[in-house]
Every structure is written in C-alpha cells, then in structure tokens.
C-alpha beads as a LAMMPS data file, in Angstrom:
LAMMPS data file: protein, C-alpha beads

127 atoms
126 bonds

1 atom types
1 bond types

-500.0 500.0 xlo xhi
-500.0 500.0 ylo yhi
-500.0 500.0 zlo zhi

Masses

1 110.0

Atoms # bond

1 1 1 276.784 -423.413 172.549
2 1 1 273.490 -421.983 171.429
3 1 1 270.869 -424.412 170.211
4 1 1 270.048 -421.801 167.578
5 1 1 273.514 -422.583 166.197
6 1 1 271.944 -424.286 163.167
7 1 1 271.205 -420.793 161.815
8 1 1 274.855 -419.723 162.091
9 1 1 276.627 -421.109 159.001
10 1 1 280.155 -420.576 160.358
11 1 1 279.663 -423.231 163.052
12 1 1 281.597 -426.525 162.749
13 1 1 279.558 -429.416 161.296
14 1 1 279.375 -431.297 164.626
15 1 1 277.885 -428.202 166.326
16 1 1 275.315 -427.772 163.543
17 1 1 274.329 -431.434 163.738
18 1 1 274.050 -431.356 167.536
19 1 1 271.792 -428.271 167.353
20 1 1 269.535 -429.938 164.761
21 1 1 269.344 -433.162 166.772
22 1 1 268.595 -431.275 170.009
23 1 1 265.778 -429.270 168.443
24 1 1 264.183 -432.352 166.878
25 1 1 264.304 -434.451 170.072
26 1 1 261.489 -435.011 172.553
27 1 1 262.831 -433.831 175.911
28 1 1 262.038 -434.197 179.602
29 1 1 263.346 -431.475 181.897
30 1 1 263.547 -432.206 185.622
31 1 1 262.944 -428.999 187.548
32 1 1 261.236 -427.963 190.765
33 1 1 260.924 -424.337 189.645
34 1 1 260.316 -424.269 185.876
35 1 1 256.613 -423.699 185.180
36 1 1 256.473 -424.326 181.437
37 1 1 258.730 -425.362 178.604
38 1 1 259.204 -425.079 174.881
39 1 1 257.802 -427.371 172.211
40 1 1 258.791 -431.038 172.415
41 1 1 259.711 -430.591 176.093
42 1 1 257.796 -431.650 179.182
43 1 1 258.629 -430.694 182.759
44 1 1 258.818 -433.296 185.530
45 1 1 259.311 -432.319 189.187
46 1 1 261.440 -435.290 190.301
47 1 1 263.684 -437.900 188.719
48 1 1 262.006 -441.308 189.015
49 1 1 264.315 -444.169 187.986
50 1 1 261.399 -446.549 187.370
51 1 1 259.748 -444.137 184.941
52 1 1 263.048 -443.749 183.096
53 1 1 263.536 -447.539 183.036
54 1 1 260.138 -447.862 181.324
55 1 1 260.964 -445.085 178.854
56 1 1 264.246 -446.800 178.066
57 1 1 262.596 -450.203 177.586
58 1 1 259.912 -448.764 175.290
59 1 1 262.187 -446.456 173.260
60 1 1 263.046 -447.329 169.680
61 1 1 266.095 -445.042 169.806
62 1 1 268.793 -443.958 172.246
63 1 1 268.001 -441.726 175.211
64 1 1 270.483 -439.162 176.494
65 1 1 271.058 -437.659 179.928
66 1 1 272.514 -434.164 180.106
67 1 1 273.690 -432.211 183.119
68 1 1 275.895 -433.342 186.004
69 1 1 273.190 -433.642 188.675
70 1 1 270.809 -435.657 186.531
71 1 1 273.624 -437.774 185.113
72 1 1 274.850 -438.600 188.629
73 1 1 271.368 -439.816 189.594
74 1 1 271.035 -441.943 186.444
75 1 1 274.537 -443.406 186.867
76 1 1 273.960 -444.214 190.548
77 1 1 270.903 -446.360 189.737
78 1 1 272.533 -448.118 186.768
79 1 1 270.532 -446.506 183.958
80 1 1 273.522 -445.384 181.878
81 1 1 275.061 -448.011 179.627
82 1 1 277.140 -445.790 177.350
83 1 1 279.214 -442.658 177.918
84 1 1 280.298 -440.046 175.384
85 1 1 283.119 -438.075 176.994
86 1 1 284.449 -434.890 175.409
87 1 1 287.809 -433.212 175.987
88 1 1 288.156 -429.617 174.866
89 1 1 291.191 -427.439 174.350
90 1 1 290.153 -425.096 177.188
91 1 1 290.554 -426.026 180.833
92 1 1 288.644 -424.284 183.582
93 1 1 289.066 -425.473 187.159
94 1 1 286.105 -426.420 189.298
95 1 1 282.614 -427.227 188.173
96 1 1 280.291 -430.074 188.959
97 1 1 281.241 -433.644 188.316
98 1 1 278.724 -436.181 187.094
99 1 1 280.291 -439.390 188.396
100 1 1 278.733 -439.834 191.843
101 1 1 280.568 -440.951 194.976
102 1 1 280.567 -444.656 195.676
103 1 1 279.982 -445.806 192.094
104 1 1 282.471 -448.041 190.321
105 1 1 282.199 -448.369 186.556
106 1 1 284.151 -450.746 184.374
107 1 1 284.099 -449.280 180.891
108 1 1 284.873 -450.742 177.497
109 1 1 286.326 -448.408 174.861
110 1 1 284.141 -448.251 171.736
111 1 1 285.296 -445.313 169.628
112 1 1 287.291 -442.105 169.638
113 1 1 287.086 -439.117 167.325
114 1 1 289.173 -436.020 166.854
115 1 1 288.001 -432.742 165.355
116 1 1 289.931 -429.958 163.627
117 1 1 289.125 -427.651 166.563
118 1 1 291.134 -429.913 168.882
119 1 1 288.012 -431.363 170.518
120 1 1 288.190 -435.112 171.045
121 1 1 285.401 -437.468 172.005
122 1 1 285.552 -440.930 173.428
123 1 1 282.671 -443.378 173.512
124 1 1 282.605 -446.076 176.201
125 1 1 280.150 -448.817 177.154
126 1 1 279.609 -450.215 180.610
127 1 1 280.706 -453.866 180.943

Bonds

1 1 1 2
2 1 2 3
3 1 3 4
4 1 4 5
5 1 5 6
6 1 6 7
7 1 7 8
8 1 8 9
9 1 9 10
10 1 10 11
11 1 11 12
12 1 12 13
13 1 13 14
14 1 14 15
15 1 15 16
16 1 16 17
17 1 17 18
18 1 18 19
19 1 19 20
20 1 20 21
21 1 21 22
22 1 22 23
23 1 23 24
24 1 24 25
25 1 25 26
26 1 26 27
27 1 27 28
28 1 28 29
29 1 29 30
30 1 30 31
31 1 31 32
32 1 32 33
33 1 33 34
34 1 34 35
35 1 35 36
36 1 36 37
37 1 37 38
38 1 38 39
39 1 39 40
40 1 40 41
41 1 41 42
42 1 42 43
43 1 43 44
44 1 44 45
45 1 45 46
46 1 46 47
47 1 47 48
48 1 48 49
49 1 49 50
50 1 50 51
51 1 51 52
52 1 52 53
53 1 53 54
54 1 54 55
55 1 55 56
56 1 56 57
57 1 57 58
58 1 58 59
59 1 59 60
60 1 60 61
61 1 61 62
62 1 62 63
63 1 63 64
64 1 64 65
65 1 65 66
66 1 66 67
67 1 67 68
68 1 68 69
69 1 69 70
70 1 70 71
71 1 71 72
72 1 72 73
73 1 73 74
74 1 74 75
75 1 75 76
76 1 76 77
77 1 77 78
78 1 78 79
79 1 79 80
80 1 80 81
81 1 81 82
82 1 82 83
83 1 83 84
84 1 84 85
85 1 85 86
86 1 86 87
87 1 87 88
88 1 88 89
89 1 89 90
90 1 90 91
91 1 91 92
92 1 92 93
93 1 93 94
94 1 94 95
95 1 95 96
96 1 96 97
97 1 97 98
98 1 98 99
99 1 99 100
100 1 100 101
101 1 101 102
102 1 102 103
103 1 103 104
104 1 104 105
105 1 105 106
106 1 106 107
107 1 107 108
108 1 108 109
109 1 109 110
110 1 110 111
111 1 111 112
112 1 112 113
113 1 113 114
114 1 114 115
115 1 115 116
116 1 116 117
117 1 117 118
118 1 118 119
119 1 119 120
120 1 120 121
121 1 121 122
122 1 122 123
123 1 123 124
124 1 124 125
125 1 125 126
126 1 126 127
C-alpha cells in the first residue's frame, strides 16, 4: 500500500482513510541507519520502553506500533494493550512474526469487521 494512496480515487475507502491518517500522524521511526525523515517524523536510534511509557501516559489519543520487530519489543515489555489483526485473501508463506517467544497474552475480543475485498479485521484487548 502506498501512503500516497489518498490521491488514487479507485482505492477502497479503508485504504484512503488509512493513508490520510498515516500522513496526518506524528511518527517516531526507530532506525540505526536512517539519517533524516519526512515531515511529522523523528528518528530515534533505539527503542526505549520507558520513553514510550511516558509518551503513552501523556498522549491524548491512541498510539500505534507498526512493524514486526518493533511490535515484538513493545509486546514483550507489556506496552501493547490492544491488537488490530488483519486477515487478507492472499497467503504468502514465511515472513516475520510479531508475537515474541516466551510471551503469553490473554485477549478479549472487542470487534470484527469484514470488507467487500474479503479483508477481515479483528480487534482484541489484553485482559
């Protein structure tokens, strides 16, 4: 998905909304190699759970974690309290998983949605 998708009118509404939300959001990118970033994005060299805990406590809106490596770190230290899981109609073997070894999560189902494309999403909270 391109985050310039908002300029492509044939995209499904959920893709257009995601692109608009992504562009409007303040972002932190964790990277040891990236030198600079785009507007509304700052680069941090290392994931620091205490910094994220403070951000979370001070935020007046939800924070999201994207990417399997970063998600695994946030899950392992108990920073994630809600999961939005998506199932697509295409299956490709392999890839990185974001649930880290040694972590047990008891989840509570909150909501599920289906889309005309066949995509389904499930929202779960940690108990």
